[in-house]
Residue, then its C-alpha position, 0 to 999 in steps of 0.5 A: m518524516t511523516p508518512p503519505p497517505v494511504p493512497l500513495r503507499r499503493v500507488r507506489c508499491a505497485a509502481v515498484g512491483v509493476v517497474t521490476g516484474a516487467l525489467a525482469v520479463f524483459a531482460h530475461t527474455g532478451a537475454d536468450g530466454r523464453l517469453p513465460d505465460a503470461g498469467l505467470v507473470f501478472s501473478l508475479v507482479a503482484l506477489l512483487t506489488w504484495a511485497t513491497t507493501g512492507f516497506a511503503r511506510h517509509e522513504l524508498t530509499p536506494a538501498r531499499l530499492l536495491a533489497l526489493v529491485g535484486g531481490g524480485q529480479l533473482a525470484m522473477h529469474f528463478v520463478l520464470s527459470l522454474a517456468e521453462s521446460r528446459h532451461e539452458h543459457a548458451d552464455p550464462s554471463r549474458m543472463v547475470v549482465s541483463h539482469v542487473v542492467a535492468t536492476a541498476l536502471t530500475i534503481a535509478v529510474l525508481a529512486v528519482a522517481e521516488r524523490t520526486v513524488l515525495t518532494v510534490a507531496r510535501a509541497v503540496a501538503a504545505v500549502l493545504p490547510r492544517r487542522p487547528a491545534v488543540l488549545p490546552a485548557s487554562a480554565p474549567l470550561v463552564v457550560a450552561t444546562p437548562a434548570h431540573g424542574p420538578a418530575a411530572t407524576v404519573s396519575p393511577d387513573v392512566l395505567s390500565w390492566r389492558g394486554p393480550p389476550a389469555e386465552q382465544v375461545 
């Protein structure tokens, strides 16, 4: 499979990072966690987006998405827990279930989106004109070149000794 063009890769990476970060925050706050600082969330989403760029050259299969999203959920939960002054859960299983459900939903949505985007990109690429293939050379290439005439002679009378003054008076 040929990799998609660079702008499409960047959009896919941004989508994975933003969706993973947003669902991690929603899962964390929905399971009795505190709403984190916006700057922290944006920094973590940017970090997740950057981490996804290593996978952008390949199709994001559900297994790759599980590694990205699951790792992103763990990292986001860990950093969000560190950001809280006191991190205690009345029911830790609720937090775990919340993050697992968010991971499963994210993988399902992104797998369908990935398949759809790549299918559309391939369909559009199939319709667009392609560059003509370079044909192999079967005979030497003949190129017309102008005939070289005799070089013009330089007359010694034209040469002068003129230059900048030797010294200023």
